[in-house]
N, C-alpha and C positions, 0 to 999 in steps of 0.2 A: 236562320230557317232556310230549307231548301226552296229555291225559287219554284214558283207554280204549285208548291204544296198547299193542300187544303187541309186544315187541322181544326178539329171540333173539340171544344172544351165543355164538360158538363159538370156543373157544381150543384150537388144535391144538398139543399139546406133543410132546416127543420120545418119550415112552413111553405117553401116554394123551391123550385129548381130553376137555375139560370144556365143558359147556354150561350156559347160564343163561337162563331165560325170565323177563323183567321185565315186570310189568303193574302197573296201579294197585293191585292187591290184594296185591302182594308179589313175591317172587322164588322160583322153583323151579329147582333145580340138578340136574345129573347128570354122571356120569363114566363114560367108556367102559371096556371091558376094556383091559388093558395090551397093548401091541403093540411090535414091533421092526421098523423100516424097512418099514412097510406100503406096498403099492401104493395108488394113488388109489381103486381099487375096494374094497380091503380096508378102507380108512379110512372110506369111505362106510358100509360095513356096521357098523363099530365105532360110529360116531356115531349112525347110525339107531337102533341098539339102546338108546341111552340118552336119546333126545329125550323131554322131558316132554310130557304132554298139552297140546294147544294149540299146540305148536311149529310145526306145519305151517301154521297160520293167522297166523303172525307178520306184522306190518305192516313191520317193519324188521329187517335182519339185520346183525349185526356179526361180522367174522371176523378172528381173530388167526392169522396164518400163520407157520410156522417156517422163515424163510429170507429171502433177498434178492430183492426184487421187480425186475421190468424197469421202464423209465421210465414205461410206461403204468399201472403198478401192477395189471396184469391177470393176470400169470403170475409164478411163482417161477422165478428163473434159477439159484438155488443154495440147497440145503437140506441141511445136514450130517446132521441127525437124521432127516428124513423125505424122502429123495431121491425117493420115488415121486411127490411132488407137483410136481417140477421140470417146467416147460413145460406144466402142465395149465391150461387156460383156467378161471379160478376162477369167473367168473360162471356159465358153463355147468355147472360142477361143483356149484355150490350149487343150481342149478336141478334137476339130476338127484337131488340129495340130498333136497331139500325139495318139489320140484314147484311152485316159485314163480317168477315172473318178476321179483321184487324183486332188484335187483343188490346184492351184499353191500357194506357199508362196510368196507374193509380197513384195519386198524390194527395196530401192533405190540403184542405182548403186554405189553411194558414200559409203553407209554403207556396201554393199557386198564387195566392193574392200578393204575397211578398215579392215573388218573382216578377209579376206583372207591374207592380209599383216600381220596382228597381229598374226594369227595362224602360218604363215610361219616364222615369225621373233621374235615374243614374246618380243617386246620392252617394257621396264618397264615404269610404270607411265602413263602419258597422251599422247596419240597418236593423232595428227591432220593429217588426210589423206585427201589430196586435189586431186580429180579426174579431170584430164584435158584432154578433148577430144573436141567434137563439142561444149559442154558446159563445165562449170566449177562448180563442186559441192564439198562439204566437209563433213566429218564425224569426230566426236571426240569420242574416246574411252578411258575410264579410266580402265586400266588393262583389256580391252576386253569388258567392258560394255558401251554402247552408252550414250553419254550426249545429252539430248533432250531439246531444248528450245522452239520450236514451230512446229506444223505440223509434228511431229516425226523426226525432224532434229535439228541440232545446228544453223540453220539459212541459208539463201541463200548467201553463201560466195562469189559465183561468181559475185554477184551484188554489192559488196562493191565499193565505189568510190576511185579510185586510180589515179585521174586525174593528168596530168603533164602540162596541158595547161588550158586556161580559159574554155574550153568545158568539161562538165562533162563526164567522161569515167569510165566504170566499169572494173574490173579485166578481166571479160570474153571478153570484147571488145578489150583487148590488147593480150590475150594469148589463146582465144578460137580457135579451129582449122580452122573454117571458116574465121575468121579474118586474121589469119596468112597466110592462103592460098591465100586470096585476095591480100595481100601485098607482099608475097614472092614466090608464086607459089606452086606447088604440092609437091615438094621435101622438106617437113618440116624438116626431120633430118639434111639435108645439111644446110638449112636456119638457124636452131637453133644453129647448131655447129659453124656457121660463125658469130653469134651475138657477139658484144662487149658490154661493160658496158654502152655505150651510147644508146643502142637499147631501144626503148620504151617498148618492150615486157619484156626485162630483168629488166628494172627499175620498170615497173608496177608490175611485180611479186615480186620483192624485197619489194616494198611498201606494197603489199598485205600480205607478210609474217611478216612484222613488225606489221601491224594491228592485224594479227592473234595472235602474242605474247601478245599484249595488252589485247585482249578479252579472249583468252583461256589458256595462259601460258602453252603451251605444253612442254613435255620433248623431244618429237620427232616430226618432221614434215616430212611426206612422200609424195612426188609428184608422183601420180599414173596416169594411163591412157597413151594412145599413146603419147600425147603431153608432159605430165609430165615427162615421162621416157627420152625423148630427152634432157631435161634440165640437165641430169646427167653430160653432157660434160661442163655445165656452173656451176657446183657445187661450185667451189672455189669462183667465182665472186658472186654468189647468197648468199653464206654464208657470205662473207665479207660485201657485200652491205646491207644485212639484219641487220648485227650487227652495222652498222653506224647509230647512233641516235636511237638505240633500247631502248624501254621503260625500265627503271630500274626494273620493276616488273618481267621482263622476267627471266626465269631460265638460269643462266649463262652457264650451262653445256648442254644446248639443242643441239640436233643433227638434221642434215638435211639428209634425206634418199630418196631413189628412188625405184619405182617399178621395178620388174625384169621380168614381163610378161604382155602382154596386156590382159590376161585372168583373172586378179585378180577378177574382178566383177563377171564373170560367175562362177568361182570357189567358190567365197564367197557366191553366191546365192545358189549354190548347197549344200555347207556346212550348211548354215543357214536353208535351207529347211529340211535337215536331222535332225538337232538339234530340229527344231520345231516339226517334226514328232515323234521323240523320246520322247519329252516332252509331247505330246498329248497322246502317247501310255502309258507312265508311269502314266499320270493322269487318264486314263481309268481304269488302273489296280487297282489304289488306290481309285477310285470312286470320285475323285476330278474334 
């Protein structure tokens, strides 16, 4: 990162937004009030109320958006959890929010969270980072470099079929926050801490991890996001259940890890925005 650069990351989730201001002196974070299907204007008010001091003077802005982008990556064409942002011109929206002309560097929350986890922990080899919150997404990094399969992602991991009954069920439908709250109530940390091996959520997640080994052959799997971090208390069961019937092509010394902060995505977005700004500045100097 450029010395003295002030970089702001904004992670718009399904129920709240998180922000992180990254400078040479450290990181300051904040979280908005909770919301449900906010309009773009309501979302601006929610984020503005949690910006840390100095955020409006940011030199680079990273933005994690909740939905599918159009080909120009300037608007969201579909957002299941924050439909109020569909069709909104994101650069102008950020300008209204921060009063800046700096265009946002738009990145998926899964990639941003994976990048921050990689920067913080430097796992060797291939990292599969699974972000678990309102939705479930994933990013694969090979020594920090993203693996892309389609649409700038390694695929929609949350939609893999991990059914345990005759009814098709996706990983997200077992361990997405909305599904867990509908089944167990609002105290997800307590609910997940109380889950045994027979819980469909634990079984579905273990199946998903086995599938991940067959597809990506990771050296490290990291469960990130608010929901993912809660499964740290189930680490022993998850590790053992994943290894049961595991594909022989899986790396035998793979490791299961967990996020350490709910702000991985916001911090990763800020760091990636700074890197993008530095790359653009260096390119301008060399004429490339």
